[in-house]
C-alpha positions in Angstrom: 0.0 0.0 0.0 2.8 2.4 0.8 4.3 1.9 -2.7 1.0 2.5 -4.3 0.6 5.8 -2.6 4.1 7.0 -3.3 3.9 6.6 -7.1 1.1 9.1 -7.6 3.1 11.7 -5.5 6.2 11.1 -7.6 4.2 11.3 -10.8 2.6 14.6 -9.7 6.0 16.1 -8.8 7.3 15.1 -12.2 4.2 16.6 -13.9 4.7 19.9 -12.1 8.4 20.0 -12.9 7.7 19.1 -16.5 5.1 21.8 -16.8 7.6 24.3 -15.4 10.3 23.2 -17.8 7.8 23.4 -20.7 6.9 27.0 -19.7 10.5 28.0 -19.6 11.1 26.5 -23.0 8.1 28.5 -24.4 9.5 31.7 -22.9 13.0 30.9 -24.4 11.3 30.3 -27.7 9.7 33.7 -27.8 6.3 32.9 -26.3 6.5 35.3 -23.3 2.8 36.0 -23.1 1.9 38.3 -20.2 5.1 37.6 -18.2 6.7 41.1 -18.9 3.5 42.8 -17.8 3.3 40.8 -14.6 7.0 41.3 -13.8 6.7 45.0 -14.6 3.6 45.5 -12.4 5.3 43.8 -9.4 8.5 45.8 -9.9 6.7 49.1 -10.2 4.5 48.4 -7.2 7.6 47.6 -5.1 9.5 50.7 -6.4 6.7 53.2 -5.7 5.8 51.6 -2.4 9.4 52.0 -1.3 9.6 55.6 -2.5 6.2 56.7 -1.1 5.1 54.1 1.5 2.6 56.5 3.2 0.8 57.6 0.0 1.2 55.0 -2.8 1.1 51.9 -0.6 -2.1 52.9 1.2 -5.3 50.9 0.8 -7.1 54.1 -0.1 -4.7 54.7 -3.0 -5.1 51.1 -4.2 -8.8 51.5 -4.5 -8.4 54.8 -6.3 -5.9 53.3 -8.7 -8.4 50.6 -9.7 -11.1 53.3 -10.4 -8.6 55.4 -12.4 -7.6 52.4 -14.5 -11.1 51.1 -15.3 -12.0 53.3 -18.3 -8.7 52.7 -20.0 -8.9 49.0 -19.3 -12.3 48.8 -20.9 -11.2 50.6 -24.0 -8.2 48.3 -24.2 -10.4 45.2 -23.9 -12.2 46.3 -27.0 -9.1 47.3 -28.8 -7.7 43.8 -28.4 -10.3 42.6 -30.9 -9.1 45.1 -33.4 -5.4 44.6 -32.7 -5.9 40.8 -33.2 -6.8 41.6 -36.8 -3.6 43.6 -37.2 -5.7 46.8 -37.5 -5.9 49.9 -35.3 -8.7 52.1 -34.0 -7.5 55.6 -33.3 -11.1 56.8 -32.6 -11.7 54.6 -29.5 -11.0 57.4 -27.0 -13.5 59.9 -28.5 -15.9 57.1 -29.1 -16.0 56.7 -25.3 -16.4 60.5 -25.0 -19.4 60.6 -27.4 -20.9 57.6 -25.6 -20.6 59.4 -22.3 -22.1 62.5 -23.8 -25.1 60.5 -25.1 -25.6 58.9 -21.7 -25.3 62.1 -19.6 -27.5 64.2 -22.0 -30.3 61.6 -21.9 -30.1 61.3 -18.1 -29.7 64.9 -17.2 -31.5 66.9 -19.9 -34.2 64.5 -21.0 -34.9 62.5 -17.8 -34.5 59.1 -19.5 -34.3 56.1 -17.2 -30.7 54.9 -16.8 -31.2 51.4 -18.5 -32.4 53.1 -21.7 -29.6 55.7 -21.5 -27.0 53.0 -21.1 -28.6 51.1 -24.1 -28.4 54.3 -26.2 -24.8 54.8 -25.2 -23.8 51.2 -26.2 -25.9 51.5 -29.4 -23.9 54.6 -30.3 -20.7 52.7 -30.0 -22.2 49.8 -32.1 -23.1 52.2 -34.9 -19.7 53.9 -34.9 -17.8 50.6 -34.9 -20.0 49.0 -37.5 -19.5 52.0 -39.9 -15.8 52.1 -39.4 -15.5 48.3 -39.8 -17.5 48.5 -43.0 -15.3 51.2 -44.5 -12.2 49.1 -43.6 -13.5 45.7 -44.7 -15.7 46.6 -47.6 -14.0 49.6 -49.2 -10.6 48.4 -48.0 -9.5 51.8 -46.7 -6.6 51.5 -44.3 -7.9 51.4 -40.7 -5.4 54.1 -39.8 -7.0 56.6 -42.2 -10.6 55.6 -41.4 -10.2 55.8 -37.6 -8.2 59.0 -37.8 -11.0 60.6 -39.7 -13.5 59.4 -37.1 -11.1 60.6 -34.4 -11.4 64.1 -35.7 -15.1 63.9 -36.5 -16.1 62.5 -33.1 -14.1 65.1 -31.4 -16.2 67.7 -33.2 -19.4 65.9 -32.3 -18.4 65.9 -28.6 -17.7 69.7 -28.8 -21.1 70.3 -30.4 -23.0 68.2 -27.8 -21.2 69.4 -24.7 -20.0 72.9 -25.7 -16.5 74.0 -26.1 -16.1 75.2 -22.5 -18.9 73.5 -20.8 -19.4 70.5 -18.6 -22.6 68.5 -18.1 -23.0 67.2 -14.6 -24.4 63.8 -13.7 -26.6 63.1 -10.7 -27.9 59.5 -11.4 -27.0 57.4 -8.4 -26.9 54.1 -10.3 -24.3 55.3 -12.8 -22.3 57.2 -10.2 -22.1 54.1 -7.9 -20.1 52.1 -10.5 -16.9 53.9 -9.7 -17.8 55.3 -6.3 -19.2 52.4 -4.3 -17.8 49.2 -2.8 -19.0 45.8 -2.0 -19.6 45.0 1.6 -16.8 43.0 3.3 -19.0 39.9 3.3 -19.8 40.2 -0.4 -16.1 40.6 -1.0 -15.4 37.2 0.4 -18.3 35.8 -1.6 -16.8 37.2 -4.7 -13.4 35.7 -3.9 -15.0 32.3 -3.4 -16.9 32.6 -6.6 -13.7 33.6 -8.6 -11.6 30.8 -7.2 -14.3 28.2 -7.3 -15.3 29.1 -10.8 -11.7 29.0 -12.0 -11.2 25.6 -10.3 -14.4 24.1 -11.7 -13.6 25.4 -15.2 -10.1 24.1 -15.1 -10.9 20.6 -13.8 -14.0 20.2 -16.0 -12.1 21.3 -19.1 -9.4 18.8 -18.3 -12.0 16.1 -17.9 -13.5 16.9 -21.3 -10.1 16.8 -23.0 -9.3 13.5 -21.4 -12.6 12.0 -22.7 -11.8 13.3 -26.1 -8.3 11.7 -26.1 -6.5 15.1 -26.1 -3.5 16.1 -23.9 -4.4 17.3 -20.5 -2.7 19.4 -17.8 -1.8 17.5 -14.7 -4.2 17.8 -11.7 -1.2 18.9 -9.6 -0.5 21.8 -12.0 -4.1 22.8 -11.9 -4.1 22.6 -8.2 -1.1 24.9 -7.9 -2.8 27.5 -10.2 -5.9 27.4 -8.1 -3.9 27.8 -4.9 -2.0 30.7 -6.4 -5.3 32.4 -7.5 -6.8 31.7 -4.0 -3.8 33.4 -2.3 -4.1 36.4 -4.6 -7.9 36.8 -3.9 -7.5 36.4 -0.2 -4.7 39.1 -0.1 -6.8 41.4 -2.3 -9.9 40.9 -0.2 -8.0 41.5 3.1 -6.5 44.7 1.7 -9.7 46.2 0.5 -11.8 45.1 3.5 -9.5 47.1 5.7 -10.8 50.5 6.8 -9.5 53.2 4.5 -11.6 56.2 5.4 -9.9 59.3 6.8 -12.6 59.6 9.4 -14.4 56.3 9.9 -16.7 57.8 12.5 -18.4 59.9 9.9 -18.3 57.4 7.0 -16.8 54.0 6.8 -14.9 53.1 3.6 -14.4 49.3 3.3 -14.8 46.6 0.7 -13.7 45.7 -2.8 -14.6 48.5 -5.3 -17.7 47.7 -7.3 -15.8 48.0 -10.6 -13.9 44.8 -9.8 -16.9 42.4 -10.2 -18.1 44.5 -13.2 -14.7 44.1 -14.9 -14.6 40.3 -14.1 -18.0 39.8 -15.8 -16.8 41.5 -19.0 -13.5 39.6 -18.8 -15.4 36.3 -18.5 -17.8 37.1 -21.4 -15.2 38.4 -23.8 -12.7 35.6 -22.9 -15.4 33.0 -23.6 -16.2 34.8 -26.9 -12.6 34.7 -28.1 -11.5 31.4 -26.7 -14.6 29.1 -26.8 -16.6 30.1 -29.9 -16.2 29.8 -33.6 -16.2 33.5 -34.0 -13.1 33.7 -31.7 -11.3 31.1 -33.7 -12.1 33.1 -36.9 -10.7 36.3 -35.3 -7.4 34.6 -34.6 -7.4 33.0 -38.1 -8.0 36.3 -39.8 -5.3 38.1 -37.7 -2.8 35.3 -38.4 -3.4 35.1 -42.2 -6.4 36.8 -43.8 -5.9 35.2 -47.2 -5.7 31.7 -45.7 -8.8 32.4 -43.6 -10.7 33.5 -46.7 -9.7 30.4 -48.5 -10.9 28.3 -45.6 -14.4 29.8 -46.0 -14.3 32.4 -43.3 -16.2 35.6 -44.0 -13.3 37.9 -43.4 -15.1 41.2 -44.0 -17.8 40.3 -41.5 -15.2 39.3 -38.9 -13.5 42.6 -39.3 -16.8 44.6 -39.0 -17.8 42.6 -35.9 -14.4 43.3 -34.2 -14.6 47.0 -34.9 -18.2 47.0 -33.5 -17.1 45.2 -30.4 -14.2 47.5 -29.9 -16.4 50.6 -30.2 -19.1 49.1 -27.9 -16.4 48.5 -25.2 -15.3 52.1 -25.7 -18.9 53.3 -25.1 -18.9 51.2 -21.9 -15.7 53.0 -21.0 -17.6 56.3 -21.6 -20.1 55.2 -18.9 -17.1 54.7 -16.5 -15.7 58.1 -17.4 -19.0 59.8 -16.6 -19.2 57.8 -13.3 -15.7 58.7 -12.2 -15.8 62.5 -13.1 -19.5 62.9 -12.3 -20.3 64.2 -15.7 -18.9 64.7 -19.2 -16.7 67.5 -20.7 -15.2 68.2 -24.2 -12.0 66.4 -23.1 -13.7 63.2 -22.0 -11.9 60.3 -23.8 -9.4 62.7 -25.3 -5.9 63.7 -24.3 -3.8 60.6 -23.9 -6.6 58.2 -23.3 -6.2 56.3 -26.6 -2.4 56.1 -26.2 -2.8 54.6 -22.7 -5.4 52.1 -24.0 -3.2 50.9 -26.8 -0.3 50.8 -24.5 -2.2 48.8 -22.0 -3.1 46.1 -24.6 0.5 46.0 -26.0 2.2 46.0 -22.5 -0.2 43.2 -21.5 1.1 41.0 -24.3 -1.2 41.6 -27.3 0.8 41.8 -30.6 0.6 44.8 -32.8 1.1 42.5 -35.8 -2.2 40.6 -35.2 -3.1 37.0 -34.3 -1.8 37.0 -30.7 -3.5 38.4 -27.6 -6.1 37.8 -24.9 -8.6 39.9 -23.1 -6.8 39.6 -19.8 -3.9 41.4 -21.5 -5.8 44.6 -21.3 -6.3 44.2 -17.5 -2.6 43.4 -16.8 -1.3 46.1 -19.1 -3.9 48.6 -17.8 -2.7 48.0 -14.3 0.9 48.7 -15.3 -0.1 52.0 -17.0 -2.3 52.9 -14.0 0.6 52.3 -11.6 2.8 54.6 -13.6 0.1 57.3 -13.9 -0.6 57.0 -10.2 2.9 56.6 -8.8 4.9 59.1 -10.8 3.0 62.2 -9.7 3.8 61.2 -6.1 7.5 61.4 -7.0 7.7 64.3 -9.5 5.1 66.9 -10.5 6.8 67.3 -13.9 4.4 66.1 -16.5 7.2 65.8 -19.1 8.9 63.1 -17.1 5.6 61.3 -16.7 5.0 61.2 -20.5 8.6 60.2 -21.1 8.5 57.2 -18.7 5.1 56.1 -20.0 6.4 56.3 -23.6 9.5 54.4 -22.7 7.5 51.6 -21.2 5.3 51.4 -24.3 8.3 51.3 -26.5 9.9 48.6 -24.4 6.7 46.5 -24.6 6.6 46.9 -28.4 10.3 45.9 -28.6 9.6 42.8 -26.5 6.7 41.9 -28.9 8.9 42.3 -32.0 11.8 40.4 -30.5 9.6 37.6 -29.2 8.1 37.2 -32.7 11.5 37.0 -34.2 12.6 34.5 -31.7 9.5 32.4 -32.2 10.1 32.5 -36.0 13.7 31.4 -35.6 12.8 28.5 -33.3 9.8 27.4 -35.3 7.3 27.9 -32.4 
């Protein structure tokens, strides 16, 4: 009996070691995935925490960082669909601004119920993305030119709706709560349990399906380690955000995971399923990898492109809702300035390739957090905006260089 129990343990150890060696081989072969973003995020958090332990490393700042990052992350999640095609959407920032304007005008000036206003906002993004996608796919105009024209046009629309020097305030409690409210501490633990349990169930059930189909499977020990790692992260996050972070708790307590976290997780789950578990997702990767081969395989390439631009613009419109929630309204600069650059940077830093065919929705979250840490931490060290732009640009250039080098390495090793 003792021998029988020792064998599985040895086998599991070998499986874990083999999985680790396989991962290292993939990294050496150029498949770095999101590793640079994860390492960059950890390094930046350690650096800024050491430099400003009282301000950057506070739980209050951590919650504020997530709320600041949310709109850019949502734009980046939509941009990933476009970048997977090897295309670009320069209008995504102002699409979010116009979406926010539609939302706020309907709520504030016309008294429309918030569900209808949200629907109109998303529909605005859908129309914008569909038209841009049709121009790119049907007329074969370069996406750079099409989206640049829309960038300028939507900026003009936003100025006409809001006014060149005006701001339209928002008072709808439901919309404002998205980036201003938190889950209760108890609901935070429930969310952590659902995330870990859902991931574990999906991983083990997926492994069982592959085993029944006769396909290679990941060792249960490897899955168990991943689940344990995710559980440790969720416990740490929940403990941090459940701590009191109000300046004066006697007046108003401020505890719990920010509401935007479960909202983002829902979008991550839906979009990841769309890309990874559906025929449409496989078609997106196929078109991004080789459009001509995809066409010959019977894939409707123009429709795939139109759908990706539509999804990207709808996500930008959702980001507009977050902008309105965070700033309590909309202004002529909503979605402008460096918003688009930060969103593209978030996707690329997270591991999405600018050359198409490689990327995941979670890349937007990982890269968005890196960008948010830079935006949040640098002002605490220096008030010179020039330095902040230089550092952010350098990080984006580094991420693009890693992407180019990893593609070259993968091509040379045949991976």
